[in-house]
C-alpha positions as CSV (number, residue, x, y, z in Angstrom):
1,M,159.2,-7.6,23.9
2,S,157.4,-10.9,23.6
3,V,153.9,-11.4,25.2
4,N,152.9,-14.7,26.8
5,R,149.5,-15.6,25.4
6,V,147.1,-17.5,27.7
7,H,145.4,-20.5,26.0
8,A,142.8,-22.9,27.2
9,R,143.3,-26.7,27.0
10,I,141.2,-29.7,28.1
11,A,143.1,-31.4,30.9
12,G,140.6,-34.2,31.7
13,T,137.3,-35.7,30.8
14,G,134.6,-37.5,32.7
15,S,131.0,-38.9,32.2
16,Y,128.3,-40.7,34.0
17,L,125.2,-42.7,32.9
18,P,122.5,-43.6,35.4
19,G,121.4,-47.2,35.9
20,E,121.4,-50.0,33.3
21,P,120.8,-49.5,29.6
22,I,117.1,-49.5,28.6
23,T,116.8,-51.1,25.2
24,N,114.2,-50.5,22.5
25,D,112.7,-53.9,23.4
26,D,112.5,-52.8,27.0
27,L,110.4,-49.8,26.0
28,V,108.1,-52.1,24.0
29,A,107.7,-54.2,27.1
30,R,106.7,-51.1,29.0
31,G,103.8,-50.6,26.7
32,I,105.2,-48.1,24.1
33,K,103.7,-48.9,20.7
34,T,106.9,-49.2,18.7
35,S,109.6,-51.7,17.8
36,D,113.4,-52.0,17.9
37,E,113.3,-52.2,14.1
38,W,111.3,-48.9,13.8
39,I,113.5,-47.0,16.2
40,F,116.8,-48.2,14.9
41,A,116.0,-47.7,11.2
42,R,115.1,-44.1,11.8
43,T,117.6,-43.0,14.4
44,G,120.3,-45.6,14.9
45,I,119.3,-45.8,18.6
46,R,119.4,-49.2,20.4
47,A,119.4,-48.1,24.0
48,R,119.4,-45.2,26.4
49,H,119.8,-44.7,30.2
50,L,117.0,-43.3,32.3
51,A,117.5,-41.8,35.8
52,E,115.4,-43.2,38.6
53,S,112.9,-41.1,40.4
54,G,114.7,-38.6,42.7
55,V,117.9,-38.6,40.7
56,S,118.6,-35.0,39.4
57,A,120.8,-33.3,36.9
58,S,123.2,-32.2,39.7
59,D,123.5,-35.9,40.8
60,L,124.7,-36.9,37.3
61,A,126.9,-33.7,37.0
62,V,128.7,-34.4,40.2
63,R,129.7,-37.9,39.2
64,A,130.9,-36.8,35.8
65,A,132.8,-33.9,37.3
66,Q,134.6,-36.2,39.8
67,Q,135.8,-38.3,36.9
68,A,137.0,-35.3,35.0
69,L,138.9,-33.9,38.1
70,A,140.6,-37.3,38.6
71,A,141.6,-37.5,35.0
72,A,143.1,-34.0,35.1
73,G,144.8,-34.7,38.4
74,R,143.0,-31.8,40.1
75,A,141.3,-31.3,43.5
76,P,137.9,-29.7,43.7
77,D,139.3,-26.4,45.1
78,D,141.6,-26.1,42.1
79,I,138.4,-25.1,40.2
80,D,137.5,-21.4,40.1
81,L,134.7,-21.6,37.5
82,I,131.8,-24.0,37.0
83,I,129.4,-23.8,34.0
84,V,126.7,-26.4,33.7
85,A,124.8,-26.7,30.4
86,T,121.3,-28.1,31.1
87,S,117.7,-27.8,30.0
88,T,116.5,-29.9,32.9
89,P,117.9,-28.1,36.0
90,D,117.2,-29.3,39.6
91,Y,115.3,-26.1,40.4
92,I,114.3,-22.8,38.8
93,F,117.0,-21.5,41.1
94,P,119.6,-21.9,42.5
95,S,121.5,-22.9,39.5
96,T,122.6,-26.5,39.0
97,A,126.2,-25.3,38.9
98,S,126.0,-23.8,42.4
99,L,124.6,-27.2,43.7
100,V,127.5,-29.0,42.0
101,Q,129.9,-26.5,43.6
102,A,128.5,-27.2,47.0
103,R,128.5,-31.0,46.7
104,L,132.1,-31.0,45.4
105,G,133.0,-29.0,48.5
106,I,134.5,-26.1,46.6
107,G,134.7,-23.2,49.0
108,N,136.8,-20.7,47.1
109,G,133.9,-18.5,46.0
110,G,134.5,-19.0,42.3
111,A,131.8,-18.3,39.8
112,A,129.1,-20.9,39.1
113,F,126.2,-20.6,36.7
114,D,124.1,-22.5,34.2
115,V,123.8,-22.1,30.4
116,Q,120.6,-23.1,28.6
117,A,121.2,-23.7,24.9
118,V,119.6,-27.2,24.8
119,C,121.5,-29.8,22.8
120,C,124.2,-27.2,21.9
121,G,124.6,-26.2,25.5
122,F,128.0,-27.9,26.0
123,V,129.5,-26.1,23.0
124,Y,128.1,-22.8,24.4
125,A,129.5,-23.5,27.9
126,L,132.9,-24.5,26.5
127,N,133.1,-21.3,24.5
128,I,132.2,-19.2,27.5
129,A,134.7,-20.9,29.8
130,E,137.5,-20.5,27.2
131,K,136.8,-16.7,27.1
132,F,137.0,-16.4,30.9
133,I,140.3,-18.3,30.9
134,R,141.8,-16.4,28.0
135,T,141.1,-13.1,29.7
136,G,142.9,-14.2,32.8
137,A,139.8,-14.0,35.0
138,N,139.9,-17.7,35.7
139,Q,142.5,-20.4,35.7
140,R,140.6,-23.7,35.7
141,A,137.0,-24.5,34.8
142,L,134.6,-27.4,35.1
143,V,132.4,-27.4,32.0
144,I,129.5,-29.9,32.4
145,G,126.6,-31.0,30.3
146,A,123.9,-32.8,32.4
147,E,120.4,-33.8,31.5
148,V,117.4,-35.8,32.8
149,F,115.3,-35.4,29.7
150,S,113.2,-38.4,30.8
151,R,111.3,-35.9,33.1
152,I,110.0,-33.9,30.2
153,L,109.0,-36.7,27.8
154,D,105.5,-37.6,26.9
155,W,105.6,-41.4,27.1
156,N,102.5,-41.6,24.9
157,D,104.3,-39.9,22.0
158,R,106.5,-42.6,20.4
159,G,107.9,-40.0,18.0
160,T,109.8,-38.3,20.8
161,C,110.0,-40.5,23.9
162,V,112.2,-43.2,22.3
163,L,114.8,-40.7,21.2
164,F,116.1,-39.3,24.5
165,G,118.1,-40.4,27.5
166,D,119.7,-39.1,30.6
167,G,123.4,-38.6,31.5
168,A,126.2,-36.2,32.1
169,G,129.7,-35.4,30.7
170,A,132.3,-33.0,31.9
171,V,135.7,-31.6,31.1
172,V,138.3,-29.6,33.0
173,L,139.4,-26.7,31.0
174,E,142.5,-24.9,32.2
175,A,145.0,-22.1,31.3
176,A,148.0,-23.2,29.3
177,D,150.9,-21.7,27.5
178,R,150.2,-23.7,24.3
179,P,147.1,-23.7,22.1
180,G,144.3,-26.0,23.0
181,L,141.0,-24.6,21.9
182,L,141.7,-23.2,18.5
183,A,138.4,-21.6,17.5
184,S,134.7,-21.7,18.3
185,V,131.6,-20.4,16.6
186,L,128.1,-19.9,18.1
187,H,124.8,-19.1,16.5
188,A,121.1,-18.9,17.3
189,D,117.9,-18.1,15.4
190,G,114.8,-17.9,17.6
191,S,112.4,-17.8,14.7
192,H,112.6,-21.6,14.6
193,H,111.7,-22.2,18.2
194,G,108.4,-23.9,17.4
195,I,109.8,-27.0,15.7
196,L,111.5,-28.2,19.0
197,C,110.4,-26.9,22.3
198,V,108.8,-27.5,25.7
199,P,106.0,-24.8,25.6
200,G,105.0,-25.0,29.3
201,Q,105.8,-22.9,32.3
202,I,105.1,-22.5,36.1
203,A,102.7,-19.8,37.1
204,G,100.8,-19.3,40.3
205,G,102.0,-22.6,41.6
206,R,100.8,-24.6,38.6
207,V,102.1,-25.8,35.3
208,T,100.6,-23.9,32.5
209,G,100.8,-24.8,28.8
210,D,102.3,-28.1,27.6
211,P,105.1,-29.4,29.9
212,F,106.4,-32.0,27.5
213,L,108.9,-31.9,24.7
214,R,107.4,-31.4,21.3
215,M,109.2,-31.8,18.0
216,D,108.6,-31.6,14.2
217,G,111.1,-34.4,13.4
218,Q,111.4,-33.8,9.7
219,A,111.9,-30.0,10.1
220,V,114.6,-30.6,12.8
221,F,116.4,-33.1,10.6
222,R,116.6,-30.7,7.6
223,F,117.7,-27.8,9.8
224,A,120.3,-29.8,11.7
225,V,122.0,-31.3,8.6
226,K,122.2,-27.8,7.0
227,V,123.6,-25.8,9.9
228,L,126.0,-28.5,11.3
229,S,127.9,-28.8,8.1
230,E,128.0,-25.0,7.7
231,V,129.2,-24.3,11.3
232,A,131.9,-27.0,11.0
233,G,133.2,-25.2,7.9
234,E,133.0,-21.9,9.7
235,V,135.1,-23.1,12.7
236,M,137.7,-24.6,10.5
237,T,138.0,-21.4,8.5
238,A,138.3,-19.4,11.7
239,A,141.1,-21.7,12.8
240,G,142.8,-21.6,9.4
241,V,142.7,-25.4,8.9
242,S,141.1,-27.9,6.6
243,A,139.0,-31.0,7.2
244,A,142.0,-33.1,6.3
245,S,143.7,-31.9,9.6
246,V,140.8,-33.0,11.8
247,D,141.4,-36.4,13.4
248,W,138.0,-36.8,15.1
249,L,134.5,-35.3,14.7
250,V,132.5,-35.6,17.9
251,P,129.0,-34.4,17.0
252,H,125.8,-34.0,19.0
253,Q,124.4,-37.5,19.3
254,A,120.8,-37.1,18.1
255,N,120.4,-39.3,15.1
256,I,122.9,-41.5,13.2
257,R,121.5,-40.2,9.8
258,I,122.2,-36.6,10.8
259,I,125.7,-37.6,11.9
260,Q,126.4,-39.5,8.6
261,S,125.0,-36.7,6.5
262,T,127.2,-34.1,8.2
263,A,130.3,-36.3,8.0
264,K,129.7,-36.8,4.3
265,K,129.3,-33.1,3.6
266,L,132.6,-32.5,5.4
267,G,134.4,-35.2,3.5
268,L,135.1,-37.1,6.7
269,A,135.0,-40.9,6.8
270,M,132.8,-42.4,9.5
271,D,135.9,-44.1,11.0
272,K,136.9,-40.5,12.1
273,V,133.5,-39.9,13.7
274,V,132.7,-40.7,17.4
275,A,129.1,-42.1,17.3
276,M,127.6,-43.2,20.6
277,V,123.9,-42.5,19.7
278,D,123.2,-46.3,19.5
279,R,124.1,-46.7,23.2
280,H,123.0,-43.4,24.7
281,G,120.2,-42.0,22.6
282,N,120.0,-38.2,22.6
283,T,121.2,-36.8,25.9
284,S,121.0,-33.2,24.8
285,A,123.7,-31.0,26.4
286,A,125.4,-34.1,27.8
287,S,125.8,-35.9,24.5
288,I,129.0,-34.3,23.2
289,P,131.0,-34.6,26.5
290,L,129.7,-38.1,27.0
291,A,130.9,-39.2,23.6
292,L,134.2,-37.3,24.0
293,D,134.9,-39.0,27.3
294,H,134.2,-42.4,25.9
295,A,136.5,-41.8,23.0
296,V,139.3,-40.6,25.3
297,R,139.0,-43.5,27.7
298,S,138.7,-46.1,24.9
299,G,141.9,-44.8,23.4
300,Q,140.4,-43.5,20.2
301,I,141.3,-39.9,20.9
302,Q,145.0,-39.5,21.7
303,P,147.0,-36.5,23.0
304,G,148.0,-34.2,20.2
305,Q,145.1,-35.1,18.0
306,R,142.7,-32.5,16.6
307,V,139.0,-32.7,17.6
308,L,136.0,-30.9,16.2
309,V,132.8,-30.9,18.3
310,E,129.5,-29.5,17.1
311,G,125.9,-29.4,18.2
312,V,122.4,-28.1,17.3
313,G,119.5,-27.7,19.7
314,G,116.1,-26.2,20.2
315,G,115.9,-22.4,20.2
316,F,117.4,-22.8,17.6
317,T,121.0,-22.8,18.7
318,W,124.0,-24.3,17.0
319,G,127.8,-24.1,17.2
320,A,131.2,-25.8,16.9
321,A,134.6,-25.8,18.6
322,L,137.9,-27.0,17.3
323,F,140.7,-28.0,19.7
324,D,144.0,-29.9,20.0
325,F,143.6,-32.5,22.7
């Protein structure tokens, strides 16, 4: 007797960037002691978007989710699971996902929760949603990466404040009778937490410790190049495919040199890599779905093509997923 297997496929993508682009020259005009040449030579970043005061991660997430729902041809109440990957939630609680659920008007009581894996958060959230769908527990999920990293930046630290931006990206992941997500791999190693962290907390109604993002840039670069190429190889092995079968690599958008180094190690030409870091900067958990949505809407990624997404973030966390679009 044959058994119908449940798969999970991406049915629609969406994204949202707040305000107008803030260029490197704009940052210089605001008094940051740097230059367009210095930033671009080291990172490949030309611009980023920064949310205005009062704009939260849930605001960005809702806009991206609405786009993804429209692309998938789904109504909000078709969604029975919401996972938001974010390191900059609206509140300590309730979760940003529950706020998104309320603002979308979803009243079916489906699960909604946040995932905190920093820049690898979207890969973690996608992996989790796929497992819920594959078990039959859920039929249709909104998987969102949303960040307002500008709120945790020290604007006196030119080594970090020029790197990051705000934004959100989303996908609708739904049950299907043909394969979509082929394989995924997740990792973490907490022993490296000190090279990229925000070592502050709230206690007794006050912020204690350091509330700003701190990073050892060279250590992060070395770690990222190593684990991203390794985890890409792992996920292809798990799926039983080679790099030659991958149509597009959509990596975490942190630094163009990391992206180029990873592509080279995988033997992928840069014309098969979606790189948006020049326009968005590092939007942490939002960077992969933002880049994915751009590539879909621009016509780069076509139905039936094979896509590899991968990320690495503070913690340290890293992972990859391979899917047929």
